[in-house]
N, C-alpha and C positions, 0 to 999 in steps of 0.2 A: 777908092778901092771897091771892086765889085763884091757884092754880098756872097757868102758861102751858101750854095744851094744844096739842100739836104732832102733826101727821100727817106721816110720812116717806114720800116717793114716790121709789122707786128700783127699777130692774129687777134689781139685784143683791141676793140674799138676805143676803150677807155685809155689804154696806153698810147695808142696812136694820137688821140686827142690831147693827152697831157704832154707828150713829147713835142707835138706841133706847137702847142701854146708856149712851152719853154723856149723853143727855137725862135719862134716869131717875135718873142719879147726882146730879142737881141738885135741891135741896129746893124750888125755885120753879118747876119745870116737869116735865111728864110726857108721854111719847109715848103718845098715845091710840089710834094706829093706824098701820099700815105697809102701803103699797100697792105692788104690783109693776108697775103701769102706770096711765096716766091714766084709763082707764075704771073701774078699781077705785077709784082715788083720787076720781073724781067722786062716786060713790055714798057713799064714806066721808066726804067733806067734807059732803055733804048731811045725813048721819045724825049726825055727830059735832060739826059746827060748830066746828072748831078755831080757835085764836087765830093760829097760824102754820103754814105748811107748808114743808118742805124739798123741793125738786124737782130731780131729775136732769135734765141737759140732754138726754142721749141716751136716749130711751125707746122701747120697742116699741109697736106698734099705733098710737100717736099720738106725733108728735114733741113733745118737751118744750116747745118754743117755741109750737107750735100750741095745746097745752093751756093754756099761760100766757096767750096772747093771748085765748082764749075765757074763761078764768077772770077776767082783769082787766076784760074787757068786760061780763061777765054777773054776776059775783059777786066784786068786788074784795076782796082780803084780803092780808095780809103774806106774802110769799114770799121764802125764802132759796134761791138756786140753788146746786147742787153741780155744779161743772164741772171738767173735766180740764185739767191744766197743759200745753196745747198751743196752737199758733197758732190752729187752727180752734176749739178750746175757748174761747179768748179772744174771738174774733169772735162766737161764739154767745152767750157770757155778756154781752157788751156789748149785743147785741140784746135779751137778756132784760131788762137794766136799762132799755132804751128802752121796753119793753113794760110796765114797771111793777114788776118785781122790786125788793125793797128793797135786797138785798145778795147777795153770793155767797161761797162757800167753795171754794177750789181744792183738788182732790184729785189725788194723783199717779197716773200710769197703772200704775205698779208699786208694790208694797209698800203696798197699800191699808190693811191693818190698822194698820201702824205709822204711816202717814201721817195717817190720820184720828185715831188715838189722840193723836198729837202736836198735832193741830189742835183737840183737844177744847175747850180754853179759848176759842179763837176762835169755834168753832161755837156754844157756848152764849151767848157774849156777843152774837153777831149775832142769835141767836134772841130774846134779851131786847130788843135794840134794835128788831128788826122788830115785836115785840109792841106797842111804843109808837109805832110810825111812823104817819104820816098816809098812808093809801092812798086813791087816787082812781081812779074809773072811767077807764080808758084807751082812747082811740080813736085809731087810726093812720090818717092820710089817705094812701093809697097813691099818690096823684097827686103828692105832694110829698116822700115819703120818699126819702132818699138824694140829693136835689138841693140844690145850694148856693143860698142865697137871692139873689134879684136885688138889685142896688144900688138904693137909694132916691134918686130925683132930689133934688138939692139938699142931701143929707145929708153927702156926703163932705167931709172937711177934710184939711189937711196937718198932720202932727205937727211939733212944734218940735224939730228935731234928734233925737238919740237919748238925751237926758238923762232924759226922762220914762219912767216905768215903771208898769204896772199889775200888782199882785201879788194872786193869788187863792188862797185855801185852802178845801178842802172834804173831806168824808168821806162818810158814808152819804147816798145821794141826790144826791151831787154830780155824777155823770157827766152827768145830764140838765140840771142847773142850769148847769153849765159850758157845755154845748152851746148852751143858749138864749142865754147872754151872748155867747159868741164868734160865733154866727151873726148877731148884730146889729152886729158891729164892722165899720167900713169898712176898706178895704185899707190905708189909711195911718194907722191908729191907732197909738199908742205900743206898744212891745214889751210882751208880757204873759208873766209867769212864773207857773206854776201848780203847786201841790202838791195832788194828790188822793191820799188814802190808797188805795193799790192795790199788790198784790204784783208781784214780777218776772214778766215774761212777758205782762203785760196792758197796761202803759202804752204800749208801741209800737203795739199794735193800737188802743188808745184814741185816741192822737194821729192815726193814719192815718184812723180813722173820722171824727174831727172835721174833718180836713183836707179830706175829700171833701164836707163839708156846710157849709163856711164860705168867705167871700170872702177871709179872711186865711189865711196859711200857718200850719199847726199841725204841730208835730213833737215828738218826744221830745228833751229837752235833751241836749247833748253837752259834754264837758269843754272849757273854753276858748272856747266859742262866743260870738261877739259877738251881743248882743240887738239885733235889727233892727226897724225900724218895720214894722208890718203882719204881725208874726210872733208866734205864741204858742208857748211851750215848756213841755212837760209834764215834771215831775220823774220820772226813771226809777224804777220800782219796785225796792226793795231798795237804794237809794242815797239820799244826802242832797244836796240842791241848794241852792246859795247864789248870790247876786249880789254881784259885786265891781266896783268902779269902776276903770277904767283911762283916765285923761284924761277925755274927754267921753263915753266908751263904758261901757256896762254889759256885764259879761262873766259867763258862767255858770261856776260851779265845781261839779263833780260829784265827790263823794267817798264812799268806802266807810267810813262811820263807824257807831258803834252807834246803835240806835234812841233817839229823844228822845220823851218822853211815850208810849213804847211803839210809836212809829211810825217807819217808814223807807221812804219819805220822810216828813219831819215838816214841818208848816206852821210850827212854831216856828222851825226852822232857816232856812227861807226868809225869813220875816218879820223875824227879827232881822238878817239880812244886809241886807235892804232898808232897814231903819231906819238902819243904819250907812252903807251905800254910797249910797243914793239920797235919803233924808231927805224934804225938802219937795217934791221932784219926783215922789214916789210917790203912787199911789192904792192903798189896800188894800181887798180885798173878802173878807168871811168868809161862806161859804155853808153850807148844811145839813150836819150831821154830829154824831156822838155824841162827848161828852167836851169837853175844853177845850184841845186842842192849838192853839197859836198865839195864845191870848188875851193872855198877858203880852207876847209879842213884838209883837202888834198895838198894844198900849199904847205900847211903845217907838217904833213907827212914828209914832203920833200925836204923841208928845212931840217927835219929830224934825221935825214939821211936815207929815206926810202927811194926806191926807183919806181917811177910812175909812168903808166901808159894811158893815152887817150885814144879811143876809137876815132878813125878819120871820118871826115864828112861824107865821103862817097859811099861808105858802107853802113852809115847810120840810118835808121828809120827817121829819127829826129836828131839833128845835130845841135843840141842845146847844152846839156850838161858837159859833154866833152869840150865844146867850144869855150864855155865859161872857165873850165879848168885850165885850158891853154892860156886864156887871157889873164888868169890869175897867177901865171908863172909856176903852176903846180906840176907841169908835165915834163918828163925826161924824153919821151918819144911819142910820136903820133903814127898809128899804124892801122891798116885795114883789119877788119875783124878776122879775116882768114889767117893773118900772121901773128895775132896776139899770143895765142897759146905757145907757139914755137918760140916766140921772142922771150916769153916768161921763162920757159925751160932753159933756153940758151943762157939767159942772164944768171939763172941759178947755177948752171955748170961753171960759167965764167968766174963766179964769185965763190966757188967752192961750196955752194949750197947743196950740190949734188956730187956724188962720187961714183965712179964705175963699180959695178959688182965684180967681185973676184971669186 
């Protein structure tokens, strides 16, 4: 198998050297070039035609986001962002994912050498995943960016109490997939619990960004919070999130526990709790992502009576988690991303989860 060829783009000579060393230590990849700014990177990419690039968010001469937008519009290729662990860094990174970056690695503001060294395994795994990802030409319509979608006439329905729950799991490529699904949800849909693999410091910004672009309320989950109709709850980075039943209510349990399947938050933790607490009143959705986190727990959901959907291979950035869920016998239907929200709503209507307004 040919080695994955990587170009590193970062204005810091130290970071370029550290990343090149981490990449070159792997038998299946090689750093073929290192650029100090986007203009140098542009020529290097043309000349070397790498499989993956790593891109710093904050760059001289041309902003990293501007370079990414041009790259994904003119020459789409797998990009792994390198971003700082700050609130502004989180916002910028989420924008990069919207523009088409496959994934990101968070670097500390201080202690760069130690921080990147400790993140070495994560960096090379994300480069491997990016090399296999489906990357599409990305065009942003500035007239609609940042605006919540208008309600569709005749589409809104009323949820049946608070018993119903939609549980979503995702990893690589999941931020945009989640956004597409939540943007299509009416304000009175059942409560939604979401685990997206994401580190601490990013999930709050992710939830806030979704909240600005959806008709439902989106927030980071809090311990003991009652799951409400028309609300979506993002599992906090660095924590595990469960759903427990209290009477007719579903309640969030947020706990600081070890990683499961190497993830914290883990889809497996959420889905297992939903199988136990919600059972046949649940709908499970497995979206794009690497690995098999949540596959066995999603099978438990189906055995408990839930109706489960997996995103299809063609629309996934990485067809890992949905494929494993299908292989585990956990899935009721396999659908393209563009059809998942409508399918969830139709299933709710069919099963009397929704009723017409009068």
